[in-house]
N, C-alpha and C positions, 0 to 999 in steps of 0.2 A: 401525555406531555412529550413533545418532539424536540424541545429546546431550539427549534428553528434551524436545525442543521441542514435540511434540504434547501431552505431559503438562503442560508448563509453560503452554501456551496454555489448556488446560482449567482449570488452577488459577486463572489470571487471569480466565477467564470466570466462575467461581464467586465470585471476589472482587468482580467487577463486579455480579453479580446481588445479592449480599449487601449490599454498601455502597449500591448503587442503591436497594434496597428501603428501607433506613434513611433515605436522603436524601429519599425521597418523603414522609416524614412532616413534613418542614419546608418543602420547596420549594413555591413557588406559581407556576404557569405563566401569569402575567399580566404584561405589560410594566411596569405601575406597581408590581408587588410582587415580581417575580422577583429583581431585584438586591438589594433589601432583605432578602429571605428568605435569600440567600446570605451577606450580611453578618451577619445574625442567627445563622445556622448557624456561621459562623466564630468569632464573638465570644461567644456566649451559650449555645450547646448543648454540653453535656459531650461531649468527644471529637468534636464536629462537624467541626472543622477537620481533624483526623486522618482522619476517615472520608472527607471530600471529597478529601484528599490521596491516600489509597489508591485511591479511585475514579478519579481523574485519572491517576495513575501506571499503574494497571492497564490503563486504556483505551489510553494511548499505548504502553505496553509490549506490549500484545496485538498491535497492528499490526506492531511490529518482530519479535516472536516468530513471528507468523503468516507474515510475509515470509521470515524465515530458515527456517521449516519448509518453505515452498514450495521454496526453493532447495535445501534438503537432499533433499527428495523428488526434485527434478529431477536433481540431480547424482549421485544414487545410482541413477538409472534406475527409481525406484519408481512409474512411471506406465505401464510396460509391462503387457501382459495378465497376469493378469486384473484389473488395477487402473485401467483407463482411465476407467471411470465415476466412480471415487472421486476421480480428479484433478479432474473437473468439479465434483463436490460440494465439494471443497476450494476451488476458485475461487469458488463460490457463498458459502461460509462467509467467505472473505477479503473479498468484496464486502460482505457483511452487517456484518462487523467495521468496515470503513472507513466505511460509511454510518452505523453506530451512533455512531462517533466524530464524524462530521460533524453528525448530528442533535443530539448532546449538546453540541457546541461552542457553540451559540447560547444554551443555557439560562441561563447566568449573566447574560446581557443586559448585558454590559459593552462598552466601546468596541471592544476587540480582537475579541471574538466577533461583535458586531453587524456590523462592517465586513468581517470575514473572510467572513461568510456573504453579505453584500451583493456582495462581489467574486466569490465562488464562483457564486452564483446568476445574476449578470449574464452569466457565460459562456454560459448557456443561450440568451441572445438570439441568439447566432451560429449556433445549430442551425436549418437551414432548415425552414420550414413549421411544425413542432411546437414549436420552442424556446420561443417566447413563451408558448404555452399551458401548457407544462410548468412554466415559471418561475412563472406566475401561480397555478397549482395548488399548487405547493410553498409559495409565500409567502402564499397566501390573500389575494392582492391584488397590487398593482403594486410594492410595496416591503415590507420587513420591518416587521411590526406584530403586533397581537394574534393574527391568524389564523396568522401564521408560527410564533409561539411554540407555539400549540396544536397545529399540525400536526407540528412537530418533536418536541414532547413526546410525542405519540401514537406517532410512529414510534420514538422512542428508548426508550420504556417499555413498548410493547405489541407493535407489528408486528415490528420487527427482533429483539427477544428471542424471540418465538415462532418466527421462522425459524431462529434459532440452536438453540432447544430441539428442533426437529424435525431439522435438518440434522446437528447434532453426533452424536447417537446413531446416526443412519444411517451417518455417516462411519466411526464406530468399528465398527459392525456389518459394514460392507463390508470393513474391514481383517481382521476375524475370518473372514469368508467367503473371503478370499483367503489363508487359512492364516497370518495374522499379518503382522508386519512383514517387509520385504525383508531377507534375511540377507546380511551383508557377505561378499564373496568376492573372490578375485583374478580377473584377466581370463582366466587359464588354466583356472580351474575352470568346470565346466558348471553352468548355472542349474538349481536344484532338487536339485543334488547337494551336500550340505553335511555338515559334521561332526555330532557328537552334539548333539542339542537339549537344552535345560535346562528344568526345570519353571518354570511361572509363579511358583509359591510355593516358595522364598523369593526367587529371583533377580530376577525382574522387579518384584515387589512392593516389595522393599527399595530397588531403584534408583528406582522411581517415588516412593516415600515420601521418599527423600533429596532428590529434585528438588523435591518439593512443599514440604518444609521450607526448602530453599534459596530458592525463589521467594518464599515468605511472609516469610522473614527479610529478604530484600533489599528487597522492597516496603515493609515496615514500617520498616526502618532509614532508607530514603530519605525516606519520608513524615514521619518524625519531625523531619527537618532542612530539608526543602525543601517550600514550600507551593505548592499549585496556583495558577496565576496568576489574578489578579482586578484589573483596572484600574478606572478610574472608570466610572460608569454610562453606558450607551449614549446617545450624542447624535447623532441623525440629521442634525443640521445642521453637524457638525464631524467630518470624516474625518481619521484619523491619516495621517501621511506618513512612510514608505510604507504603503500599505494592501495587506496580503498575505493570500492564502488560507491555510487550515490547512496545516501542513508537508507532509502527505501529498498535497496537491494542488499543491504548489509546482512540481513538474516540469511540470505542464500549464500553470500560469501563466507559467513561464519559456518554454515553447514559444510562448506567445502573443506574446512579445517578438520572435520570429524567423519565425513562420509566420502566414499568413492565418488569422483566427479559425476559419473553417469547418474548416480542416485541423488546427489545433491542438486544437480542442475535439471534433471529430467524426471526421474521416477517420483521423487517425493513431491516436488511442486505440482506435477500433473495429477498425482493422486489427491492432493489437497484441493486443487482447482476442481477436479471432478466431484469431490465431496461437497464443495460449496454449491456447485450447480445442481446437485441432487437434493439439497436440503429441503426445498419446497415439496418434493415428490416422495419423501420417505413416509413410512407408515406412522401416523401419530394417533394416540388413543383419545385425545381430546383436542378441541379447537381452542387454543390458548391466545387467540388474537386479542390484543389489547391488554393482556395481563403481563406485567413485568416479571420476567424470570419464571414464567409458567405457573408457579405456586410458591407457597412458603417453603416446602421441601426443596423445590427447584432453586430457590435463592440460596439455601444452605449448601446444597451440593455444588452449585456454581462457585460459591466462595471457597469451599474446600478444594475444588479443582484448580482454582486460581492459585491458592497457596501451595498445593502439591506441585503444580507446574513450575513455579518459581524455584522451589527447593530442588526438585529433581533435575531441572535443566542446568542450574548452576553447578550441581554436584557432577552431572555428566560431563560438562565442559571442563571442569577442573580435573576430574578423573581421567578424561580422554587426553588432556594435556600431559598429565603425569605418565600415562602409558606410552604416549608418543615419544617421550624423552628416553624411554628404555626399550627401544625397538628390538625385537627378536625375530629370528627366522620363523615364518609361519605360512599359512595359506596365502594364495595370491591376493592382491589388494581388492580385486573385484568381489572376493568372498569375505576377506578379513574386515575391510572397511566398507563393504557394499551390502552384500546379501545378508550377512549375519546381523549387523546392527539394524538394517531395515526390517528384517523379520522380527528382531527383538522389539522394535518400535511398534510394529503391527500387533505383536503379542501383548505389549503393555496396554495399547488402546483397547484391544479386545477384552483383556482381563479386567481393565477398569470398567468397561461397559457392563460386563457380566456381574462384577462386584456390585455395581449400583443397582442392577436389576434383582439379583438374588438376595443380597445382604440388606441393602437399604430399601428394598421394595419400591424402587423408583419406577414410574411409568415411562413409556418410551420418550415422551416429550422431555421429561426431566433428565433422563440418561443421555440423550443426544445432546441436549444443551450443555451438560457438564463436560461431555467429551469435546464439544466445540470450544468450550472455555479452556480446557486443558491444552489443546493444540494451538489455539490462538495466543494464549499467554506464553507458551513455550517459544513460539516464533518471535514474539515481541521481546522476550528476554534475550534470545539470540541476537536480535537486531541491536539491542542496547549494549550487549557485550562487544559486538563488532565495532560500534561507534565509539564507545567511551573507554573500553578496557583492552583494546589491542594497540600496542605501541610499535616500536621499531621491529621490523622483521615479523610483524603480526604476532608478537609474543604477548601473552597476558600481562597486564600491568594494572596498577591502581589508577583510577581516573584522577586527573589532576592537570 
């Protein structure tokens, strides 16, 4: 059972291309006209506000659907041979989707967008050697301005859509070459040995058509009652408090509250990205393609990893906040908030993996899945804390 997530993502991509093309007839990518063109679109163009609402909802919905699709693929083992390369293509598509959202975030040129992009790009300063150059190239200068808007507009409307137009058909073609979707099975059944297959028409076509109608109806219904956000025009001299990155980067911004910037911006994200790329090529003891959560034991261990990650992440954030309020003279920040906590994180992951193997007798499939669940859940918790539990001055607060 795939829940139609891949098809839903494709529908959202088509919605984005269609509404984006219409928005191009009104939008003007210049700092002195961008905001006014959005206001004009909202107030004077027939169905302009609805079109922008659909575009905004589709963009944010696409990230969530793509992430759920990645989780579905992982937890059904749909990355095993012969689908390893397609897993990597999927990661490329996910990255393009996130960057498309990021590049489009600035285009309204309002306060929230301007300062979110300012915060996000300022993180690049902490990347050694090349960070400042990358930031200046992205911004077209030292701070957001006309060059930034032109660059982001070009990426949003030309470069990233081109990548998606190439990668998406290839992604679907690779699924076809792998003899279609992974077929659900129990852990006792042998991979490749399945029951009677059904024809694409009408079975698959009808299901995909129903999912398409459901996605279109949901997006249209929400777009009719909830407007895409638009605050006052960007003011480079007045930053809002708190100033937050876009929601999909809030996990990284939250890590900045607890880790040295080099580790929060570069070391940890690159380590996690490398781990995601290596997933299909790790050594597995069984081919669990089509089996949800590998096995019965895999389901139990994944659930425990989920619970442990929530509890320990919250405890670590609260504990780190308390320690930060009572600063004492100690080692340099690069060690105190960088190397030491990073090595502690590596130690926790290594110890967790060994515990699963030695004490719970988990096979490699089950242990790697539990570790994946632990890290993914921890990052989601950090994202939620950054979005809903950081208030003025990025201090912890109750959501409300």
